C-alpha positions, -999 to 999 in steps of 0.1 A, spaced: -55 318 -59 -17 317 -54 4 286 -58 -7 270 -25 -25 239 -14 -45 254 15 -60 233 44 -86 254 63 -118 252 83 -105 222 104 -131 209 128 -145 179 145 -182 172 137 -202 147 157 -227 124 140 -249 96 153 -226 67 143 -192 84 141 -173 116 148 -156 133 118 -124 152 116 -127 173 85 -110 201 66 -114 220 33 -85 215 9 -81 242 -18 -57 242 -47 -52 258 -81 -55 223 -95 -90 217 -80 -122 231 -94 -136 235 -60 -125 229 -24 -123 193 -14 -139 182 19 -113 158 33 -125 137 63 -116 110 87 -143 91 105 -139 74 139 -162 57 164 -183 84 183 -165 77 216 -133 91 202 -147 126 198 -130 139 229 -96 128 218 -96 140 182 -81 175 182 -89 199 154 -62 223 166 -35 198 154 -24 200 117 0 171 117 -23 147 99 -26 170 70 11 173 65 15 135 63 -15 131 39 -9 161 16 29 166 15 36 143 -14 5 155 -35 17 191 -29 52 181 -40 36 168 -72 17 200 -79 47 222 -69 25 242 -44 32 255 -10 14 234 17 -4 259 39 -22 246 70 -44 266 94 -35 246 125 -5 242 146 20 214 137 47 195 155 82 211 155 97 177 152 76 168 122 83 202 106 120 195 109 119 160 95 98 170 65 129 184 49 145 149 49 112 133 37 111 157 8 147 152 -1 142 114 -2 110 115 -23 125 140 -47 155 118 -52 133 88 -59 108 105 -82 119 135 -103 83 145 -107 82 155 -71 97 188 -62 106 202 -28 81 227 -15 76 251 14 53 243 43 35 272 59 19 265 93 23 277 129 46 255 150 31 246 183 51 253 214 40 224 236 30 188 227 -7 179 229 -20 175 264 -27 139 277 -6 120 251 -17 85 243 -5 53 260 -18 26 237 2 8 209 -16 3 176 -10 -17 144 -25 -9 110 -43 -42 102 -58 -56 70 -58 -94 77 -29 -95 51 4 -114 53 24 -83 64 1 -71 91 -6 -106 104 31 -112 107 37 -80 127 8 -89 150 18 -125 156 55 -116 160 48 -88 184 22 -106 205 40 -140 207 42 -147 244 38 -111 255 0 -104 256 4 -88 291 36 -70 282 35 -31 283 50 -32 248 24 -55 233 -1 -43 207 -34 -30 222 -53 -20 191 -58 -31 155 -65 0 133 -86 -11 103 -88 16 76 -114 19 49 -103 41 21 -68 28 12 -71 -7 -3 -108 -10 2 -128 19 -14 -148 39 11 -179 40 -11 -211 22 -3 -205 -4 -30 -176 -18 -9 -192 -15 26 -200 -52 26 -163 -61 21 -152 -37 48 -178 -51 72 -164 -86 66 -129 -74 71 -140 -57 104 -157 -89 115 -126 -110 108 -104 -83 125 -126 -84 156 -123 -122 156 -85 -118 156 -86 -91 183 -107 -113 206 -81 -140 202 -55 -117 217 -77 -97 240 -72 -64 222 -94 -37 205 -104 -30 169 -105 7 159 -123 12 126 -114 43 106 -129 56 73 -115 83 51 -120 97 16 -84 109 13 -75 87 -17 -101 104 -38 -79 135 -34 -44 121 -33 -50 99 -64 -55 131 -85 -19 139 -79 2 108 -73 0 70 -75 -7 54 -42 27 37 -43 41 71 -33 14 83 -10 2 53 11 29 56 38 19 92 45 -18 81 43 -13 56 71 8 80 91 -19 106 88 -45 84 103 -21 77 132 -14 114 137 -52 120 142 -49 97 172 -19 112 191 -41 114 223 -48 76 219 -15 61 209 21 65 220 33 42 192 17 28 160 32 2 136 31 1 98 38 -34 86 66 -36 61 61 -47 25 96 -57 17 126 -71 36 158 -51 40 175 -68 11 145 -61 -12 140 -24 -4 127 -2 -32 116 34 -35 81 32 -20 57 54 -1 60 32 30 97 26 37 119 22 68 137 54 59 105 74 56 78 61 80 96 69 113 101 105 101 63 111 104 66 108 142 60 137 166 69 144 202 38 124 212 36 96 187 62 73 174 56 56 140 74 23 135 81 5 102 79 -31 113 89 -65 99 117 -57 74 137 -86 88 115 -111 70 108 -117 33 72 -123 21 78 -160 19 94 -160 54 62 -144 67 40 -169 50 60 -198 65 58 -181 100 20 -178 97 13 -212 79 5 -231 111 -21 -207 124 -57 -218 118 -69 -182 126 -48 -168 98 -59 -195 74 -95 -187 81 -93 -149 79 -64 -141 55 -71 -113 30 -46 -102 4 -66 -90 -26 -67 -53 -35 -88 -56 -67 -118 -42 -49 -102 -8 -51 -86 -12 -85 -118 -18 -103 -154 -10 -93 -166 -39 -114 -150 -63 -89 -177 -78 -67 -176 -64 -32 -188 -98 -20 -155 -113 -28 -130 -113 1 -102 -125 -22 -107 -127 -60 -82 -156 -63 -73 -144 -98 -51 -113 -95 -14 -113 -93 -13 -108 -56 -38 -135 -48 -19 -159 -71 15 -151 -56 1 -157 -21 -13 -190 -32 21 -201 -45 37 -190 -12 11 -210 7 17 -240 -16 54 -238 -8 47 -236 29 23 -266 27 -7 -245 38 -27 -238 6 -52 -267 12 -59 -253 47 -65 -217 36 -103 -211 35 -102 -176 18 -83 -185 -14 -87 -212 -40 -70 -244 -30 -56 -252 -65 -34 -230 -87 -44 -224 -123 -10 -222 -140 -25 -210 -173 -42 -181 -155 -9 -172 -140 7 -171 -175 -18 -145 -186 -15 -122 -156 1 -89 -164 30 -90 -138 39 -57 -122 77 -50 -124 77 -35 -89 69 -69 -75 92 -91 -96 113 -97 -65 84 -116 -49 78 -138 -79 116 -145 -82 116 -155 -46 88 -180 -52 106 -194 -83 138 -200 -62 119 -218 -35 97 -241 -56 108 -278 -56 114 -302 -84 81 -321 -84 60 -321 -115 35 -297 -99 62 -273 -87 78 -273 -122 46 -264 -138 41 -235 -114 77 -224 -118 72 -224 -156 40 -203 -154 58 -178 -130 88 -175 -154 65 -170 -184 47 -143 -166 80 -125 -158 93 -130 -194 61 -115 -208 63 -85 -185 100 -80 -194 92 -80 -231 65 -55 -226 88 -33 -205 115 -34 -232 90 -25 -259 77 4 -239 112 17 -234 119 15 -271 87 33 -279 94 61 -255 128 65 -271 112 65 -306 86 91 -295 114 114 -282 134 111 -314 104 116 -337 92 146 -317 126 162 -318 138 156 -354 107 149 -375 77 163 -356 55 162 -387 54 124 -385 42 124 -349 5 115 -357 17 85 -378 42 74 -351 15 74 -325 -6 51 -346 23 28 -352 32 28 -315 -3 19 -304 -2 -11 -327 33 -22 -316 23 -19 -279 -6 -43 -284 15 -69 -302 27 -99 -283 59 -106 -302 88 -121 -282 121 -104 -291 149 -129 -284 175 -102 -292 163 -81 -263 153 -107 -237 176 -136 -227 163 -171 -235 134 -179 -212 142 -200 -182 106 -210 -182 112 -227 -216 141 -246 -200 119 -256 -171 92 -268 -195 117 -289 -215 129 -305 -183 93 -311 -173 85 -328 -206 116 -351 -201 105 -359 -166 70 -368 -177 
């Protein structure tokens, strides 16, 4: 096989409980062709078009950039999308040096799909970001032609599509249906196994925007516009798979993809939603069900991961934590100290620290948050030093490489604060102030 990621045998297959758009994906990096599929309710069979290759560009472009292969698709693709893929690739290659620009080989269609869609969708997960986009867009405009008509609920991104997590997805669908009834709109459930393929090439932080766009592009005869809720505000932007500079570029002549909600920070969104009983009864923010298969699929939110804990602090600041029925109503500060904070989301934690008050409880929470940041910073500094050490040993004394690896593993496991590399912890200052107040 040449250096190509090939998408072939694209077809729509009807089943009793769903219709399936599927294709075989072949690559020199795969032992055998991968059957990639998207499952929709059976009544959508007539509007899923196997002659359109647009979804596979959005889903597989970043993985193909990682493998350095030409992306070849045996189906017609949008001329608009083909043109914008150059800018998408330039942006991703700038953000991540492991991604190289590639060639896309596919016939370009001459005319847009017949009978383009007229509905307006929103990818919905019962989370803070998608709830904010829904409530802001539907506020006082339920009968407006620009209001949202469908909540697209996807299994296979943050909820694993396997049978072990079907109960969790069913509960999410139930709550999404409850939200949809409130606004008199539809729920459109979608299941895909795409992450089983894309995760072999790139982390989901790079691929998830294309993942969502791909699902939307399957439905060009249903929707004229589909919204992807923002993760960050404009002043917090960060190289990420879903981004206001990237998401609209997945659009075609028939479908406009919108990155929505960048005007608000995560805490702004929580405050906006805090007074809604419906949000407080259905809110779901946890992604641990995908991160580990040992996580119980019966848990709607684990209440112990970094994202759950950050959301709980935000709800506490907004005065809504005791009203939220899907998360613990008290914050375990010691648990927060032991959480391995992700540097990509430091900005959210820092926002919480800035907005906590001066009460004894708030100072305790602030201290725990700062300790979590300090620990993560120390770990990041150690990792950087070890990478530098590895490079120097490999270049100048390669014979010591086995010994260095053993030493590096020990150093990486050590929890030793290095005050020469990390400024004095603000968390300790907070604790000192707290002890004086008490």
